[in-house]
C-alpha positions as MATLAB code, in Angstrom:
seq = 'TFNIAIELGNAYLSGLRYQKAKEIYESTHKKSIETLGKNHPFSIRATQELATFYYKNDEVTQGIKLLEDLLQEQRGRLGVGHQILIEIMNALTILYVYQGKEVKFLLELEKHL';
ca = [
      17.150   -5.774   -5.450;
      13.625   -5.007   -4.314;
      13.402   -1.889   -6.499;
      14.062   -3.986   -9.586;
      11.359   -6.442   -8.512;
       8.808   -3.626   -8.176;
       9.754   -2.268  -11.592;
       9.424   -5.767  -13.052;
       5.951   -6.024  -11.533;
       5.098   -2.651  -13.070;
       6.333   -3.871  -16.461;
       4.171   -6.992  -16.288;
       1.204   -4.889  -15.235;
       1.760   -2.526  -18.168;
       1.920   -5.546  -20.458;
      -1.421   -6.749  -19.076;
       0.124   -9.835  -17.499;
      -1.830   -9.428  -14.288;
      -1.191  -12.815  -12.699;
       2.566  -12.533  -13.140;
       2.518   -8.962  -11.819;
       0.484  -10.069   -8.797;
       2.965  -12.856   -8.040;
       5.866  -10.414   -8.163;
       4.166   -7.749   -6.024;
       3.073  -10.286   -3.408;
       6.463  -11.999   -3.345;
       8.335   -8.700   -3.090;
       6.039   -7.554   -0.293;
       6.545  -10.763    1.676;
      10.316  -10.937    1.148;
      10.893   -7.282    1.989;
       9.108   -7.674    5.318;
      10.956  -10.909    6.101;
      14.334   -9.450    5.144;
      14.114   -5.781    6.090;
      11.289   -5.720    8.625;
       7.849   -4.165    8.306;
       9.066   -0.691    9.318;
      11.736   -0.369    6.646;
      10.894    2.317    4.054;
      11.083   -0.207    1.226;
       8.731   -2.628    3.000;
       6.297    0.250    3.396;
       6.660    1.036   -0.311;
       6.132   -2.627   -1.218;
       2.930   -2.641    0.843;
       1.706    0.493   -0.934;
       2.578   -0.959   -4.351;
       0.702   -4.174   -3.582;
      -2.321   -2.224   -2.318;
      -2.286   -0.131   -5.506;
      -2.114   -3.289   -7.606;
      -5.146   -4.671   -5.761;
      -7.038   -1.429   -6.358;
      -6.249   -1.418  -10.068;
      -7.416   -5.023  -10.380;
     -10.749   -4.801   -8.570;
      -9.462   -6.189   -5.288;
     -10.059   -2.911   -3.483;
     -11.024   -4.499   -0.169;
      -7.632   -6.220    0.051;
      -5.886   -2.964   -0.796;
      -7.789   -1.070    1.876;
      -6.991   -3.731    4.487;
      -3.268   -3.570    3.683;
      -3.192    0.216    3.925;
      -5.330    0.424    7.060;
      -3.046   -2.089    8.788;
       0.027   -0.215    7.589;
      -1.374    3.099    8.804;
      -2.184    1.633   12.204;
       1.312    0.144   12.552;
       3.131    3.293   11.483;
       0.966    5.870   13.258;
       2.437    5.367   16.723;
       5.950    4.869   15.440;
       6.219    7.914   13.194;
       3.933   10.491   14.729;
       1.360   12.833   13.226;
       2.333   14.648   10.053;
       5.144   12.319    8.993;
       5.573   12.106    5.209;
       5.066    8.334    5.148;
       1.747    8.670    7.005;
       0.640   11.324    4.541;
       1.467    9.016    1.637;
      -0.467    6.138    3.216;
      -3.439    8.440    3.873;
      -3.324    9.653    0.286;
      -3.417    6.092   -1.032;
      -6.269    5.228    1.351;
      -8.202    8.290    0.215;
      -8.222    7.024   -3.349;
      -9.488    3.596   -2.302;
     -12.109    4.961    0.106;
     -13.481    7.367   -2.495;
     -13.518    4.573   -5.086;
     -15.731    2.563   -2.744;
     -17.859    5.537   -1.761;
     -16.447    5.575    1.787;
     -15.631    9.257    2.015;
     -17.108    9.435    5.537;
     -14.792    6.664    6.720;
     -11.878    8.598    5.287;
     -12.896   11.781    7.070;
     -13.176    9.929   10.382;
      -9.728    8.421    9.855;
      -8.299   11.804    8.928;
      -9.753   13.352   12.071;
      -7.652   10.945   14.178;
      -4.521   12.558   12.757;
      -5.439   16.184   13.367;
];
């Protein structure tokens, strides 16, 4: 299942096998969207996991792009204050702050208030 794939990616990441972990995260992300659709909770999780992997491996710009796209897609579908949107915003906050883009975060947050 997809959960096992994510855990396998986490295991490779913990073992410092970054390339193998990246392959698993990217493959899981792609397959979950193809199989379940981009709005399925697991596809959303797979997107967040891949974005986190990018962040942890100095590919922050890719992680931000994934999460910004995900936020945009889910915003209209779920509505303000939905738990999934809060989780996406939380993940984006970490990446924005890491890149010194706190102002961008605050502007994005304002859209949801």
